Residue frames as qw, qx, qy, qz and C-alpha x, y, z in Angstrom:
[[0.000, 0.887, 0.462, 0.000, 0.00, 0.00, 0.00],
 [0.362, 0.569, -0.031, 0.737, 1.20, 3.52, -0.81],
 [0.294, -0.216, -0.511, 0.778, 1.94, 5.94, 1.99],
 [0.032, 0.759, 0.577, -0.300, -0.69, 8.37, 3.22],
 [0.076, -0.626, 0.148, 0.762, 1.08, 11.40, 1.73],
 [0.073, -0.043, 0.757, 0.648, 0.76, 9.93, -1.77],
 [0.004, -0.573, -0.814, -0.093, -2.98, 9.39, -1.28],
 [0.073, -0.771, -0.306, 0.553, -3.39, 12.93, 0.04],
 [0.071, -0.431, 0.430, 0.790, -1.57, 14.29, -3.00],
 [0.060, 0.246, 0.869, 0.426, -3.82, 12.13, -5.22],
 [0.008, -0.726, -0.652, 0.217, -6.94, 13.61, -3.56],
 [0.087, -0.701, 0.010, 0.708, -5.58, 17.13, -4.08],
 [0.058, -0.257, 0.638, 0.724, -4.73, 16.57, -7.76],
 [0.034, 0.385, 0.885, 0.260, -7.97, 14.74, -8.54],
 [0.015, -0.753, -0.511, 0.415, -9.99, 17.50, -6.84],
 [0.024, -0.611, 0.223, 0.759, -8.28, 19.99, -9.16],
 [0.732, 0.550, 0.116, -0.384, -9.60, 17.98, -12.10],
 [0.070, 0.592, -0.748, -0.290, -6.40, 16.33, -13.29],
 [0.855, 0.172, -0.355, -0.337, -6.77, 13.12, -15.31],
 [0.913, -0.340, 0.226, 0.020, -5.79, 9.70, -13.99],
 [0.827, 0.396, -0.012, 0.400, -3.06, 9.53, -16.67],
 [0.195, 0.776, -0.233, 0.553, -1.50, 12.80, -15.60],
 [0.594, -0.668, 0.304, -0.329, -1.70, 11.94, -11.88],
 [0.986, -0.064, 0.100, 0.117, -0.23, 8.46, -12.55],
 [0.660, 0.529, -0.143, 0.514, 2.79, 10.03, -14.23],
 [0.073, -0.776, 0.269, -0.566, 3.27, 12.65, -11.51],
 [0.661, -0.546, 0.377, -0.351, 2.89, 10.28, -8.55],
 [0.286, 0.405, -0.864, -0.088, 4.42, 7.26, -10.29],
 [0.483, 0.060, 0.758, -0.434, 1.40, 5.13, -9.40],
 [0.119, 0.183, 0.874, 0.434, -0.52, 2.80, -11.70],
 [0.347, -0.170, -0.263, -0.884, -3.72, 4.11, -13.24],
 [0.619, -0.334, -0.679, -0.211, -5.64, 1.16, -11.78],
 [0.428, -0.272, -0.588, 0.630, -4.45, 2.03, -8.26],
 [0.053, 0.034, 0.066, -0.996, -5.67, 5.58, -8.80],
 [0.508, -0.249, -0.511, -0.647, -9.06, 4.33, -9.97],
 [0.604, -0.352, -0.697, 0.160, -9.30, 2.16, -6.85],
 [0.280, -0.207, -0.397, 0.849, -8.28, 5.09, -4.65],
 [0.210, -0.162, -0.230, -0.936, -10.84, 7.25, -6.39],
 [0.609, -0.399, -0.589, -0.352, -13.61, 4.91, -5.26],
 [0.610, -0.324, -0.565, 0.451, -12.13, 4.62, -1.76],
 [0.284, -0.310, -0.218, 0.881, -11.58, 8.37, -1.36],
 [0.081, 0.584, 0.596, 0.546, -14.66, 9.63, -3.20],
 [0.302, -0.873, -0.378, 0.056, -15.91, 11.72, -0.26],
 [0.504, -0.570, 0.085, 0.643, -12.49, 13.28, 0.37],
 [0.338, 0.137, 0.495, 0.789, -12.14, 14.20, -3.32],
 [0.060, -0.732, -0.564, -0.378, -15.63, 15.72, -3.35],
 [0.410, -0.834, -0.235, 0.285, -14.93, 17.72, -0.20],
 [0.481, -0.354, 0.253, 0.761, -11.63, 18.96, -1.60],
 [0.220, 0.421, 0.558, 0.681, -13.39, 20.02, -4.83],
 [0.210, -0.859, -0.445, -0.142, -15.90, 22.00, -2.79],
 [0.498, -0.688, -0.019, 0.527, -13.06, 23.64, -0.84],
 [0.426, -0.021, 0.426, 0.798, -11.32, 24.55, -4.12],
 [0.047, 0.632, 0.562, 0.531, -14.56, 26.04, -5.51],
 [0.362, -0.858, -0.333, 0.145, -15.19, 27.95, -2.30],
 [0.504, -0.475, 0.143, 0.707, -11.69, 29.44, -2.47],
 [0.277, 0.240, 0.516, 0.774, -12.28, 30.53, -6.08],
 [0.138, -0.790, -0.525, -0.286, -15.61, 32.08, -5.18],
 [0.460, -0.779, -0.170, 0.392, -14.00, 33.93, -2.29],
 [0.482, -0.230, 0.303, 0.789, -11.23, 35.14, -4.58],
 [0.132, 0.197, 0.536, 0.810, -13.46, 36.37, -7.42],
 [0.300, -0.656, -0.520, -0.457, -16.78, 37.19, -5.78],
 [0.090, -0.405, 0.413, -0.811, -17.53, 39.50, -2.92],
 [0.037, -0.253, -0.878, 0.404, -19.34, 38.43, 0.19],
 [0.039, -0.689, -0.680, -0.249, -23.09, 39.10, 0.18],
 [0.268, -0.824, -0.278, 0.414, -22.70, 42.01, 2.63],
 [0.306, -0.399, 0.329, 0.799, -20.05, 43.59, 0.38],
 [0.136, 0.324, 0.707, 0.614, -22.27, 43.21, -2.69],
 [0.133, -0.809, -0.573, 0.020, -25.19, 44.83, -0.87],
 [0.309, -0.732, -0.035, 0.607, -22.97, 47.70, 0.22],
 [0.297, -0.146, 0.526, 0.784, -21.50, 48.13, -3.28],
 [0.044, 0.495, 0.709, 0.500, -24.87, 48.11, -5.06],
 [0.223, -0.822, -0.472, 0.229, -26.36, 50.36, -2.38],
 [0.303, -0.587, 0.123, 0.740, -23.59, 52.93, -2.84],
 [0.183, 0.046, 0.630, 0.753, -23.90, 52.83, -6.64],
 [0.046, -0.661, -0.721, -0.204, -27.67, 53.10, -6.43],
 [0.238, -0.813, -0.280, 0.452, -27.36, 56.18, -4.20],
 [0.280, -0.388, 0.350, 0.805, -24.81, 57.78, -6.55],
 [0.093, 0.277, 0.727, 0.621, -27.01, 57.18, -9.60],
 [0.134, -0.763, -0.631, 0.028, -30.12, 58.39, -7.76],
 [0.265, -0.701, -0.079, 0.657, -28.30, 61.59, -6.71],
 [0.182, -0.170, 0.525, 0.814, -27.29, 62.18, -10.34],
 [0.003, 0.497, 0.781, 0.378, -30.84, 61.48, -11.54],
 [0.179, -0.781, -0.484, 0.352, -32.19, 64.02, -9.03],
 [0.197, -0.557, 0.164, 0.790, -30.03, 66.68, -10.70],
 [0.150, 0.000, 0.714, 0.684, -31.22, 65.83, -14.22],
 [0.547, 0.287, 0.029, -0.786, -34.15, 66.89, -16.31],
 [0.639, 0.079, 0.763, -0.065, -36.04, 63.71, -17.29],
 [0.659, 0.704, 0.144, -0.222, -36.61, 65.01, -20.83],
 [0.063, 0.764, -0.606, -0.213, -32.87, 64.74, -21.48],
 [0.856, 0.272, -0.395, -0.192, -31.93, 61.64, -23.56],
 [0.395, 0.358, -0.768, 0.356, -28.96, 60.48, -21.42],
 [0.464, -0.275, 0.494, -0.682, -31.34, 60.44, -18.46],
 [0.910, 0.063, -0.125, -0.391, -33.10, 57.40, -19.96],
 [0.730, 0.305, -0.572, 0.218, -29.86, 55.49, -19.98],
 [0.036, 0.361, -0.639, 0.678, -29.06, 56.63, -16.47],
 [0.692, -0.168, 0.230, -0.664, -32.58, 55.66, -15.36],
 [0.909, 0.146, -0.360, -0.153, -32.08, 52.19, -16.89],
 [0.474, 0.341, -0.662, 0.470, -28.85, 51.84, -14.93],
 [0.335, -0.314, 0.463, -0.758, -30.69, 52.94, -11.78],
 [0.863, -0.059, 0.000, -0.502, -33.33, 50.24, -12.32],
 [0.806, 0.247, -0.528, 0.105, -30.73, 47.54, -12.96],
 [0.214, 0.331, -0.661, 0.639, -28.91, 48.43, -9.75],
 [0.553, -0.237, 0.286, -0.746, -32.21, 48.62, -7.87],
 [0.927, 0.025, -0.201, -0.315, -33.20, 45.13, -9.02],
 [0.654, 0.295, -0.613, 0.331, -29.75, 43.75, -8.23],
 [0.082, -0.340, 0.571, -0.743, -29.91, 45.26, -4.76],
 [0.758, -0.151, 0.091, -0.628, -33.37, 43.75, -4.32],
 [0.881, 0.144, -0.448, -0.052, -31.97, 40.30, -5.20],
 [0.420, 0.310, -0.649, 0.553, -29.43, 40.70, -2.40],
 [0.486, -0.488, 0.195, -0.698, -32.09, 41.29, 0.23],
 [0.322, 0.038, -0.917, 0.232, -32.30, 38.85, 3.13],
 [0.599, -0.576, -0.375, -0.410, -35.18, 37.81, 5.35],
 [0.040, 0.370, -0.664, 0.649, -34.64, 38.53, 9.02],
 [0.696, -0.392, -0.543, -0.259, -36.34, 36.05, 11.31],
 [0.137, -0.478, 0.571, -0.653, -36.56, 36.70, 15.03],
 [0.609, -0.229, -0.759, -0.039, -37.29, 33.89, 17.44],
 [0.512, -0.680, 0.105, -0.513, -38.96, 34.22, 20.81],
 [0.261, -0.504, 0.759, -0.319, -37.69, 32.57, 23.99],
 [0.818, 0.046, 0.474, -0.322, -40.15, 29.69, 23.61],
 [0.799, 0.573, -0.159, -0.095, -38.95, 29.05, 20.05],
 [0.258, 0.682, -0.649, 0.215, -35.33, 28.98, 21.16],
 [0.468, -0.350, 0.719, -0.377, -36.04, 26.68, 24.09],
 [0.877, 0.217, 0.285, -0.318, -37.95, 24.28, 21.83],
 [0.592, 0.651, -0.465, -0.095, -34.98, 23.78, 19.52],
 [0.967, -0.215, 0.065, 0.121, -33.31, 20.43, 20.01],
 [0.338, -0.755, 0.443, 0.345, -29.52, 20.66, 20.45],
 [0.599, 0.011, 0.696, 0.395, -29.12, 18.27, 17.51],
 [0.333, 0.623, 0.540, 0.458, -31.00, 20.70, 15.24],
 [0.230, -0.484, -0.179, 0.825, -29.75, 24.24, 15.95],
 [0.362, 0.855, 0.285, -0.237, -31.45, 27.19, 14.29],
 [0.590, 0.099, 0.330, 0.730, -29.64, 28.18, 11.15],
 [0.048, 0.786, 0.137, -0.601, -29.42, 31.90, 10.53],
 [0.642, 0.643, 0.304, 0.286, -29.64, 33.22, 7.00],
 [0.238, -0.843, 0.133, 0.465, -26.93, 35.52, 5.80]]
């Protein structure tokens, strides 16, 4: 049996989407062994893929609170500019369209706030904690 470090490296490479052929060459392990490991380590590979995707999302997308703040600031800036303009002016239509797009995007970022009373909190089983949206 291969050492644990080799299997961990396999999980990492497979989670990144590398082919069995490429991993076999890099780790100097037979393709059949990798296929067997893939079945054995399916959950670990899946979890590592999710971690990789989460890292990419964090790198390229803002957190929900940051998006709300960004769209809110842009919406306010556009609204302030619209307030200065005469609506019969042609560029105003384009600015108004931008305002509506930002408004709808901001609306999509809205969250429902749910408050629980003492009785609700006491009724929650410790195995099923309340999950807060955010």
